N, C-alpha and C positions, 0 to 999 in steps of 0.2 A: 395406317396413318403414318407411321415412321417410314415405311417403305416408299409411300408416295412422296414424302418430303425428301427422301434420299434421291429419288429419281429426278425430282424437280431441280435440286441443287446440282446434280450431275449435268443436267441439260443446260442450266445456266452457266455452269463453269466450263463447258466444252469450248465455246468460242475463245475464252481467255487462254485456255490451255493450248489452243492451236497456234497461238501467237508466240513468237520468240521472246526471250527475255529482253532482247534489245528493243523490240517493238513496243512491249509493255512499258519499259523504262522511258522510251521516247515519248509515248502518248501521255504518260503520267507527268513527265516534266513539262511537256508542251502545254497541256491543259492547265496545270497548276501555275506555271511560270515561276515556280519556286527556285530561288538561287541555289539552294542546297541540292535539289534534285537535278538541276541542270549541270552543276559541278560534278555530281556523281556520274551523270550520263557521259560527260566529256572524258572523264577519267577512265571509266569502265569500258567505253566503246570508241576507242581512238580511230577505228577503221569504218565507222558508221557513215552511210551516205547522208545522214542528218547532222554530221559533225559541224559543218560550217554554219548551219542555221542555229545549232545549239550554242556555238561560240558567240555568234552575233547576239542572240537573245541574252546570254549570260552577261556579256559586256554591257549591253543596254540596261539590263535590270540592275546590275551592280552600280552603274553610273547613276541611275535614277534613285536607288536606295541611298547612295552616299549623298546625293544632292538634297535629299529630304532629311538627312541626318539619321536614317534608320540603320545604317551600317557603318561601323568604324573601319578605318583602313585596314587594321590588323585582322579583320574578320575574313579577309580573302588573302590567303597566303601568296605572297609575291606579287600581288596585283600592281602595286605602285611601280615596282622595278620593271615588271613586264610592260606596263603602259609607257614608261619613259624610254625603254629600249626600242619599242616598236615605233614610238614617235620620232626618236632620233633617226631610225632607219628611213622612215617616211620623209623626213626632212632632207637627209643626205642622198636618198635614192641610191644608196650603195648596196651592192650585193653582199659585201663583207659584213655590213651592219645587220642585214636580215639573217645572214648565216650565224652571226653572233647571237642573235635572239634565239634562233632554233637550237643552237648548241646548248644554251642555258635553259631553255624551256621547250623541249621537243613536243610536249603535249600541252603547251601553254594556251592561254585564252586567244592569243593572236597567231597561233601557229599556222592555221590555214591561210590567214592573210599574208603572212611572211612567205609561205610556200608559193602562193599565187603571184606575189610580186617578184620573186626570184624567177619564176617561169617566164614572166613578161620581160624581165631584164635579160634573160638568156635569149629570147627571141629578138630583142632590140637592144643589144649591148651599146653602151655609151662609148663614143669614140674617145680613146685616151692613148695617144701615141707614147706617153711616158710610161715605161714599165714600172710596176709596183715595186717599191723599195724592199729590199730584204729586211724582214722584221728584226734581224739581229746584227747584220753586217754594219749598218749605219749607226748602231749604238755601242759597238765595241769600243772599249776604252773610255766609256762615260765615267766622269768623276762626280763627286758630290756637288761641285759648283759649275760643271759643264752644262750649258743649255741643251735641252733636247732638240735634235735636228728635225724631228717630226712629232706628230701626235696632235689630233684635232684640238685637245684641251690644254696641252702642255708644251707645245712647240715654243722655243725661245726661252723657256724657264728651266732652271736647274732643280735638282732634287731638293737642295736646301731651300729654294724659294717656294717650291710646291708644298712641302710639309709645313711651311709657315703660313701660307695664305691661300692655297688652292681650295676650291669648293667642289664637292662631289656632283656628278651629273645625274646620278640616280641614287636611290636609297642604298646605303652600304649594307643594311640589314633588311631583309624582306619584312614588310609590314610596319616599318618605322615611319611614324607620322611625318608628313612633309615639313611641318613647322620645326621639327627637330634638326633637319639636315639641309633643306633647300636654302641656298644662299649663305650657308654657314661655312666657316673655315674648317678643314679637316683637323686643325689643331684644337678645335673645341672638344673633340672626343679622343684624339690620340695624343698621348704625351711623348711624341717621337723625339728622339735625340739622334745625332749622327751614329752613335754607338748602338743604340737599340734598333735603329732601322737597319743597320748593317747586319745584325743578328737575324732579323726577319728576312733580309735579302738573301742571306746565305741558304735559307730553306728552299729558295727557288732554283738553286744550282744542283739540287739532288735529282736523280733520275725519275723518282716518283712524282716530282713536281711538274713534269712536262705537260700533262693535261691541264693542270691548274693555270699555267701560263697563258693559255688561249681563252680562258673564260673571261667574261665581261668584268671590268674593274671600274669603280666610280670615277677614276681619273683616266681611263682608257687602258687598253691592253699594252700599248707601248711603255706606259709607266712601270708596269710590273716587269716587262722584259728588260727595261733599263736598270731596274734594281738588281736583276740577276747579273747583267753585264758589269755593273758597278761592283758587285760582290766578287765576281770572277777576277776583277782587276785588283782585288785587295781592299776594297772600300776606300779608295784614295780620294 
């Protein structure tokens, strides 16, 4: 009796054992449509041929769950920031914005979409006879009251004006509910003064801060680079 049961279980288990871990994980996530299983699949199998479909299902199910009030924003790490970054890239149709998303979230929910859009932009580059400005050269000599010469969200405003009234373009902290930050001034959360901001800006002048300078910032990368140049000039 025991021998027969053992043989039966072995026969039943053979097809499952013949499948790869990836195939099993994908079939389980696909059939269940469970957000947790889809997230795990995307994280554990970044090279899977099913990655695009898994990302699409994950984004769809997260949106549906949030719409029904079944999932708080903070349940998905970085979802709001990812959504806002990819939306900004789709609006601007800028390769730099898609690259900024991938730099921040190389395995993100919308990584496949960003990669596809970059490939299309490479095949059909937009005509732009004006060379891209040097990210540092045109900010050299920036002072506390000098208007930024560029920056989608900050052009024409000074550091002093921005810390008093600027609003973030995406969640400053992953998972932060939208009602806490969208449309709100940065001054609501930061008790910035000229002196305290100078101390923060000085950290961007250190060699180890080079990578951090290129990461997305709620006020745009030019703001962070401007802070560095301001600090290099003595925070005048």
